[in-house]
N, C-alpha and C positions, 0 to 999 in steps of 0.2 A: 748634454748630461751623455756618458757612454752611454750603447745595450747593457753591459756590464754593471752600471752600478743602476739602473731600473732594477735588473733584474732582483737584486739587491736588496731596494729599496722596496719593490714588493714582495719579498722573499720575509722581511722584518716586517710588513704589513703583516699576510700571513699568521707570523706568533705572535706581533699583537692581537689579531682576534681570535687566536686560537684559547688563547688566558682570560681574554674577555671573554669570551662564550662560554668557559669551562667557568667563572667566578661568579656568569652572570644568573638571581635566583630561578629566572624564569625558568632559565635552563635547566633545574636539580628541578623542576615542577613537574617538566618535564619531560624528565629522561624516568623522572622514577619508576613506569611500570616497570620498564626494563632491563634486562643485567647490568648488574655495575661492571663487569667485566668487559662490556661494547661503547661503555660511555669516552673516558679517549678518545678510541682511531673518530668514533663521534665530532670531537674537540676537532681534531686534528683533516678529515677529511672536509667537516664544515665550514673550518674556514681557510682548507684549500678552494673552495666549490668557490665560498664569495668571494678570494682572489682571484680566478679569473671572470669571474660575471665584475669586480671590478673592473683587471686590466683590458676587459674587452668590451665594459660594457656600446658604446656605437657598433662595431663587427654585430652584438648578438639583436640588437635591437632593427639594424633593418632586415639580417636576415628573418630577422621573424612577420617584419614587417613588406618586407617580398614573399612570405608563405601566405600573409594574409592578404593577400593581391594580387599573387597569380591566377586568379579563377576567374576573377574579370579581367587581370591581361584577358587570361586564352578565350571565355566568350567575350570581348571585345571585337577580335578577330574572327573569330568567327561569325559572327557576322560582317564579314568583308568576303565573307567566303560566299552565304546569301547574299549577299549583291554582284560578285562576279558571276553567276549561273542568270539574274536576269542579265548583265552584262553582256555575256556568250549570248544570249537569248535574244539581247537585243540586233546586237553584232550578225548574226542569220536574216535576221530581217533584213537588216540595214544591206548587204550583201545584194539578195533577193529585191534591190530595190522596192520593197515596202515600205521602210519608213528613212525622214532625216532627223538627220540628232545636231543642232549644233554643234561645232566644236569637231566635228567628224570630216574631213575632206582625201584618207584611203585607206585602207583596211591597217595600213602598219597603226592608225590610231588609237582604235582597239590596246592592243600593243605599249603601248602611255599610260591608256587609264589604267589598264589592268595594275601598275603600280601602283597609279593613287587611285581604289578602285574609289573606294568610299569622300571620296569629292571630287568625283561626277553627278551632277547638276541633273542630266537629263535622265538617273532611274526613277524611281519610284524608291522613295523611303524604304527601310526597312520598320515592320510593322511586326503587329501582334502574330496574325495567321505563319505571316513567314517562322514568325520566334514558333507558334504549335510545328509544323513542317517541319523545322529543322528537328526540335527537343525529338519528334519520332525518329528521324533518320540515325539521331543518337543512339536510342533504344535499339533501333532494329537491325545496325551495323558498329559487327564490336573490334572493327579492323581502318575507319574512320580516319582523314587526315587530322589527327588532332591538333598536332602542331602547324596551326596557315602561316607559311613560308614564302615571302613577297619576291625572290630572284628562286628560289629553289620548283616552284610549279611553274607549270605550264595553262594558269587558268583558257584564255582566247586561243588555241593554239586548233586556232580553226582549221585549216588545211589536214593536222592531223588527224583531228575527233569526226572530220566528217570521213578522209578515208576509211578510217578502222569502225567506222557506223555503217557503210557501203562493202564494206568484208574488201579493204581496197591496201591495208597496210593486220602486222602481223598486232597483238593482245597487247603490248605494250607501250600504241597508241591508247587506249583505252579511254572515253569516259570516265573524270572523274567520279568514285563511286556517288558524292553529294548527286553529282549532275544526273548518272542512272536513275537514283529515290524521285529525284525533282520530278524529272520527266516520264515514271512509274507514276503517280501519283496527278501528276499536271498535262499528259499527254502532250511536251513540252520540244518531243521529241521528235518529232512530225516535222517541227522546223531544220533539223541535217534536212529533212527531204529539199529544203527550198534549196531553186537553182542559185550556184554563185558566181551571178551575171558581173558584182560588181568587180570582185577578184579574176577574173577571164579574161575582161578589158584592161585591166591595173597588169595582168601577164604580157598579151598582147606587146602596150605602150613599153615596156620597161625591155621585152627582148626586142624589139624596134631598137631603143635607144645599146642596149648593149653592140648589136650587132653593128649600127655607128660609131661607134667605142673602137672596135676591134679591125674595124675598115679605114679608121683612120692615126688609128696605134702605129708605130712601131715595134718591129718586130720581137720579139723579147730575145735576150743569148740563149742560144741553144746550155739544154744541162749537163754536168759536168758532172758523175757523181765521183763524186770522196773514192779514194782505192780502198775501200774498207769497208766496201757500200751493201758489198753483198756478207759482211758479219754479223753475226744475233747481235743487240743489245744488249749490257751487260753490265746486271740486277746488281750491283754493290751492296746492300742494304743485304743478298740475301745470306744464309748462315753457312749452305750447303755449299756457295762458290768458296766463301773460308774454309770451309771445311778440308774442298781442295786441293786449293793454292795447299794450305798449310804442309800434305802428304807432301805438295811438292820440295818444301822450304825449308821445315822441319825437323829435328831429330825427334826419333821415336816417343820419348818423356815427351817432346811439349806438345808433341801431334796426338797424345792421349789422353792429352789435360785439354786440347780443345776441343775436340771430340764428345768428352766428357760436355764441358759447356754448352755442345752444341745440342749434344742429347738433349742437354736436364733442363733447358728453356728453349725448345722446339714448339710452335706455338699447335699444340695439337685441338684448339676450342673451332665454331662454327659458327655464321649466324646466330643459327639457334641458340647454344647456348649461350653463345654469349648475350642477347635478347634476355632469351633467360633472366638471367642471371643479373641484369639491368632491371629488369621486372622486381625480382625478389626485393634487391635490394630499396626498390623503392618504394614498392608494399610495408618494408618491415621498417621503415620510417613514418607509417603511418598511424600511429598514435589512438586517436581518437574516433573512430568506425574502424567497425569489424567488416572486412573485403572479403563477400564471398569468393570461393574460388568456385568451379564445376567442373566434374570430371571427366577426364580426358583422355584419349587412348597415350598422347603425347603430354610428360607433365611443363613442358617445356612451352606448347601451346596452352595448356592448361593460364601458366603463370602469366606469360603477356597477352592474352584473351580479358583476363583477371584484372591487371590495371588497365590496359584500353575502357572497360566496361566503367567503373569506378573515375576514370578522366571523364568520359564521357555523361559519366551524371553530375558531374561537379559542372560538368561545361552546361549541360542544358539547365544546373542551377541557377545557375548566374546570369545562361541570357537574358532576363526579364532585366534584372541590374541594368546589364550592358546596350539594353536597348533607353531604358530612364537616359543611362547616362548620354547617350546619344544624342538623343531630341535634346535633351539641357544644351549640351555642347553647340547643336545647332542652331539655336534663340541666341548661346553670347557669340555665336560668330558675325548674326543679323545685328545686332551691336556694337563688333567691330573688334571682339572679341578671340582669337581661334585657341582652342584649349585639346580640339580636338590631335589624333595619330602627327605621330611624323611625319611628314611625307617622306617615301622612296628614291633617294637618288637617279635619276631617270638619267643623266647625259646624255647617257651609252647610244638607252635606246631613240632619243633625239638627235640623235648625230646620225643614225643610221633612218630613222625616219625620214631624216631631209634627201638622202640620196636616193628611196625608196619616190622621193617628192620629186627632187629630178632629171633621175628618168620617166615618170609617165612623161611629166610635162616634156618633154624632149621626146616622151613616140609620141604625145600629140600631133606636136610640130610636125614631126615628120609627116604625121598622117596627115597634112594639110587641113589640122582642127584647130580649135582655142589651143595657148598653153591655157589652158587651170582643168579644174576638178569638174566639168559641170559637163557628167558625164553619164 
């Protein structure tokens, strides 16, 4: 059936439903308190909405299910943030030689575990104390990382976090806000002061391996820069470049038309305005709750903060449910049914891990030591 035929069928249904609602005695009783001049428009609009509901029933059902389940989804993801802090603290102790963990042989293994932290068997499972502490964090910080992302975040970046902690790097490598809050309540920030014994040894072995590979590798061919190496790159999306080109090749009338187009479509927004617009749109779609917006000298920041606080509140409300689901799924796993979160694709990290491991073993061999990870 063609799209045009389908449209005709739906239009026929709309007309049929308009006649039905008009001729239904219950409709007349329903409309009696209202002005009769509006009845005809009601028949038409009701039938139109009924047609849309019927035509897109599957889409609207899935959309509503998604909205109803979103906070369980986000709360479940935030359980992973709780576990990331436990994993990071474990990494600090492991690097200092204080603990040994099954399956951990080199520092890079913590990068592998980061991607599937909820499957890390040596970590203490999330509990009610963790939930209470995390809810305090959500209420405390209106700029929290509400959207947990396996790939964009660097939860186990030990080198960057430690260097920042001791003042060796810029603010861009600061600890995640959640880590800072957790440390302020638990004193676990002291773990970053522990010596990185394991990391130092691994770097020594890898340096030996790299030096050996360079010594035994043929020299690289000399680099020959292209003839235009000193020229700048061209941003071919830049409309000002287009305008300058038009100035060179177009007649005056066409140039003026292009100039008007560029001026009319020039992007004058900023990140703050765009983010505030997103927050306004998001908050406007919430129909069942009143969202408080605190006074602020910058209305954009007020909107962004209101959205973050709302999200934090909803996630905090659903964290206990997510914890129950977690424990239920663990019990199902014990009888061979895996229902928890999907595992992230760690193939790239596994490849990098193999390179690190091979270099460490080669460095051990060059040092006259056993080719294993027992050091």
